[in-house]
C-alpha positions in Angstrom: 0.0 0.0 0.0 2.8 2.5 1.0 4.9 1.4 -2.0 2.1 2.1 -4.4 1.5 5.5 -2.8 5.2 6.3 -3.2 5.1 5.2 -6.9 2.1 7.5 -7.5 3.9 10.4 -5.8 6.9 9.8 -8.1 4.8 9.9 -11.2 3.0 13.1 -10.1 6.4 14.7 -9.4 7.7 13.8 -12.8 4.6 15.2 -14.5 4.6 18.4 -12.5 8.3 19.0 -13.1 8.0 18.4 -16.8 5.2 20.9 -17.0 7.3 23.6 -15.3 8.4 26.2 -17.9 10.2 28.7 -15.6 12.6 28.4 -12.6 9.9 29.8 -10.4 7.4 27.1 -11.4 10.1 24.4 -10.8 10.7 25.9 -7.3 7.0 25.5 -6.5 7.2 21.9 -7.5 10.1 21.4 -5.1 8.2 23.0 -2.3 5.1 20.8 -3.1 7.0 17.5 -2.9 10.2 18.2 -0.8 9.2 21.1 1.4 8.5 20.9 5.0 4.9 20.1 4.3 5.6 18.5 0.9 4.0 15.1 -0.2 7.2 13.1 0.0 8.2 14.7 3.3 4.8 13.7 4.9 5.3 10.1 3.8 8.8 10.1 5.5 7.4 11.6 8.6 4.7 8.9 8.9 7.1 6.0 8.8 7.1 6.0 12.7 3.8 4.2 12.6 5.2 1.3 10.5 6.7 -2.0 11.6 10.5 -2.2 11.7 10.6 -4.2 8.5 8.3 -1.8 6.6 10.3 1.2 8.0 13.5 -0.2 6.5 11.9 -0.9 3.1 9.8 2.3 2.8 12.6 4.4 4.3 15.1 3.2 1.8 12.6 3.7 -1.1 11.7 7.2 0.2 15.3 8.3 0.4 16.0 6.9 -3.1 13.0 8.9 -4.4 14.2 12.1 -2.5 17.6 11.8 -4.0 16.2 11.2 -7.5 13.8 14.2 -7.1 16.6 16.5 -6.1 18.7 15.4 -9.1 15.8 15.9 -11.5 15.1 19.3 -9.9 18.7 20.4 -10.3 18.8 19.4 -13.9 15.5 21.0 -14.7 16.4 24.2 -12.9 19.6 24.5 -14.9 17.9 23.9 -18.2 15.1 26.4 -17.4 17.6 29.1 -16.2 19.7 28.7 -19.4 16.5 28.9 -21.5 15.5 32.1 -19.7 18.9 33.7 -20.4 18.9 32.7 -24.0 15.4 34.2 -24.4 16.5 37.4 -22.8 19.6 37.6 -25.0 17.6 37.0 -28.1 15.2 39.8 -27.1 17.9 42.3 -26.3 20.5 41.4 -28.9 21.5 44.1 -31.4 23.7 43.7 -34.4 26.1 46.6 -33.9 27.5 46.1 -37.4 24.0 46.9 -38.9 23.3 50.6 -39.7 21.3 52.2 -36.9 20.0 55.2 -38.8 21.9 57.6 -36.5 23.4 60.6 -38.3 27.1 61.1 -38.2 28.5 64.0 -36.1 30.5 66.9 -37.4 33.3 69.0 -36.1 32.3 72.2 -34.3 33.0 75.2 -36.6 35.1 76.8 -33.9 37.2 73.6 -33.7 37.6 73.6 -37.5 38.8 77.2 -37.7 41.0 76.9 -34.6 42.8 74.0 -36.2 43.3 76.0 -39.4 44.6 79.0 -37.5 47.1 76.7 -35.7 48.2 75.2 -39.0 48.8 78.7 -40.5 50.8 80.0 -37.5 52.9 76.9 -37.1 53.8 77.0 -40.8 55.3 80.4 -40.0 57.3 79.0 -37.1 55.0 79.9 -34.2 54.9 77.7 -31.1 51.5 76.9 -29.5 51.3 77.6 -25.7 48.6 77.0 -23.2 47.8 78.5 -19.8 45.3 78.2 -16.9 41.7 79.5 -17.2 41.5 80.3 -13.5 44.2 83.0 -13.3 45.9 85.2 -10.7 45.2 88.9 -10.8 48.9 89.5 -11.2 49.1 87.7 -14.5 45.7 88.8 -15.9 46.2 92.5 -15.1 49.2 93.7 -13.3 52.0 92.2 -15.4 50.1 93.4 -18.4 50.6 97.0 -17.3 47.1 97.2 -15.9 47.5 98.6 -12.2 44.7 98.2 -9.6 43.2 101.6 -10.3 43.3 101.3 -14.1 39.9 101.8 -15.9 40.7 98.8 -18.2 39.9 96.6 -15.2 36.4 97.9 -15.2 36.1 97.4 -18.9 36.9 93.7 -18.6 33.7 92.8 -16.6 35.6 90.1 -14.7 34.2 87.0 -13.1 35.9 87.0 -9.6 36.1 83.8 -7.6 35.8 83.2 -3.8 39.4 82.1 -3.6 40.6 85.6 -4.8 41.4 84.3 -8.3 39.5 85.1 -11.4 38.4 83.5 -14.7 40.8 84.9 -17.2 39.3 87.8 -19.3 41.7 87.3 -22.2 44.5 84.9 -23.2 47.1 87.6 -22.6 48.3 86.1 -19.3 49.9 83.4 -21.5 52.0 86.2 -23.0 53.6 86.8 -19.6 54.0 83.2 -18.9 55.6 82.7 -22.3 58.0 85.5 -21.8 59.0 84.2 -18.4 59.7 80.7 -19.8 61.3 81.7 -23.2 64.3 83.7 -24.2 64.0 85.9 -27.2 63.8 85.7 -30.1 60.5 83.8 -30.0 57.0 83.8 -31.5 54.0 81.9 -30.1 50.2 81.7 -30.1 48.0 80.8 -27.2 44.5 79.6 -28.1 41.9 79.3 -25.3 38.6 80.0 -23.7 38.0 83.3 -21.9 35.2 84.7 -19.8 33.6 88.2 -19.4 30.6 89.1 -17.4 28.8 91.0 -20.1 25.3 90.9 -21.8 24.9 88.4 -24.7 23.7 89.5 -28.0 24.3 88.6 -31.7 28.0 89.5 -31.5 28.9 89.2 -27.9 29.1 86.2 -25.5 30.1 85.8 -21.8 32.2 82.7 -22.7 34.2 82.8 -25.9 37.6 81.9 -27.5 40.6 83.9 -28.2 44.0 83.2 -29.9 46.7 85.4 -28.4 49.9 85.9 -30.4 53.2 87.4 -29.6 56.5 87.9 -31.5 59.6 89.3 -29.7 62.9 89.9 -31.5 65.2 92.7 -32.4 63.9 95.4 -34.8 60.2 94.2 -34.8 57.9 96.8 -36.2 54.2 97.4 -37.1 55.0 96.2 -40.7 55.7 92.8 -39.2 52.4 92.8 -37.5 50.4 93.8 -40.6 52.2 91.2 -42.7 51.5 88.4 -40.2 47.8 89.3 -40.0 47.4 89.4 -43.8 49.0 85.9 -44.0 46.5 84.7 -41.4 43.4 86.2 -42.9 44.2 85.2 -46.5 44.8 81.6 -45.3 41.4 81.5 -43.4 39.3 83.1 -46.0 41.3 81.8 -49.0 41.2 85.3 -50.6 42.4 88.8 -49.9 40.3 90.5 -47.3 40.1 94.2 -46.7 41.4 95.3 -43.2 42.1 98.5 -41.5 44.0 99.6 -38.4 42.5 102.2 -36.1 44.3 103.7 -33.1 43.2 101.8 -30.0 44.2 102.1 -26.3 45.3 98.9 -24.6 47.6 99.1 -21.6 49.8 96.3 -22.8 50.7 97.7 -26.2 52.1 101.0 -27.4 51.2 102.0 -30.0 47.9 100.1 -29.9 45.5 99.4 -32.7 42.1 97.9 -33.5 42.3 95.7 -36.5 38.9 95.7 -38.4 37.8 93.4 -41.1 35.4 94.3 -43.9 32.2 92.6 -42.8 31.7 89.5 -45.0 28.2 88.9 -43.7 26.6 92.0 -45.2 29.4 92.9 -47.7 29.9 96.2 -45.9 26.3 97.3 -46.2 25.6 97.0 -42.4 24.0 94.3 -40.3 23.5 93.4 -36.7 26.9 91.7 -36.4 28.8 94.7 -37.5 26.4 97.1 -35.8 25.4 98.6 -39.2 29.0 99.9 -39.6 30.2 97.6 -42.5 33.3 96.8 -40.5 33.8 94.3 -37.8 36.2 94.7 -35.0 38.3 91.6 -35.2 41.3 92.0 -32.8 43.2 94.5 -30.6 46.9 94.5 -31.4 50.0 96.6 -31.3 53.6 96.9 -30.2 54.3 95.3 -26.9 54.6 97.9 -24.2 58.1 98.2 -22.7 56.6 97.7 -19.2 55.2 94.4 -20.3 58.5 93.3 -21.7 60.2 94.3 -18.5 57.6 92.3 -16.5 58.5 89.3 -18.6 62.2 89.6 -17.9 63.1 91.0 -21.3 65.1 94.2 -21.9 63.0 96.6 -23.9 66.1 98.5 -24.9 67.3 95.5 -26.8 64.1 93.7 -28.0 60.7 94.8 -29.3 57.7 92.9 -30.3 54.1 92.9 -31.4 51.0 91.1 -29.8 47.4 90.5 -30.8 44.3 88.9 -29.4 42.1 87.3 -32.0 38.4 86.8 -31.3 37.9 83.3 -32.7 34.1 83.3 -32.8 34.0 86.5 -34.9 36.5 85.0 -37.3 34.4 81.9 -37.6 31.3 84.0 -38.2 33.0 85.8 -41.1 34.4 82.5 -42.5 31.0 80.8 -42.6 28.6 83.7 -42.9 27.1 83.2 -39.4 25.1 86.1 -38.2 24.6 85.2 -34.5 27.3 84.2 -32.1 24.8 82.5 -29.7 24.4 79.7 -32.2 27.8 78.3 -31.2 26.6 77.4 -27.7 23.2 76.2 -28.8 22.0 72.6 -29.2 20.4 72.8 -32.7 22.0 69.9 -34.6 20.8 71.4 -37.9 23.3 74.2 -37.3 26.3 72.0 -36.4 25.8 69.4 -39.2 26.5 72.0 -41.8 30.2 72.0 -41.0 32.9 69.5 -41.6 36.5 69.2 -40.9 
């Protein structure tokens, strides 16, 4: 009678386990037959009421069934877990070699022109320098002949930091660092990001890019400055561009100039970029002030030089006919995908 009952339990176990299609269902089968209140467990608990001979026979058979059930459960669980993983992999698999439909990116127009500017200057023997964006007041102002009470400090609209430092308002501090680390003759450029706390409009940004340049040698003159700028602009625009020099006041150069470029957006007719003047202010420049040379450890009686600070965004605007500087910091992919390296 007990042997027949065990045989029936075995057949029910095999049927239930075969029907299980997930690891969770297989676990429920285990609990139903081998758990504390499982069918086989109850049979084994009830053997105390049997005679010694029956206990030996039924006990041995029950233990054999229990071992068989556990082995069958382990095999079934492994198979179901593997099937679950395979099903998930099949659902989540993607062929990365297959085209996804995503459009290719493009180089930022500022990066394109900056690279071209570097190529032009390095072809003329210029070295490319770099410097910190968080600067000391001494390098950003004082060593550039801008004392504490100088009105030029107010014109810079500086972002001051809690630690007493500032976000550099121009890349000119790299000039000083370059003079202190180089012995003349030398010529270098310093491209980088600068910051000014000013209102944003079509031609002004609070965060923008400059390329500072400096040449120091014996007998350097304004003619060297004009020649270098013409080489740069003809290389960028791939044609001759009308430029003009206007007198300009900058503490770190003497004499100082504003170099203007004929507005290529409107062809000189006047637009929002050039403020209806037909000319766009491109860069301050001039002959390096003797005080700046002296601060850089260079004898102004022996050496002279010129320096300039090129507004890269404005150069890019002229190069591509862009009429709003704010587009450079926007997120409209239609704008950026127009450009390529």
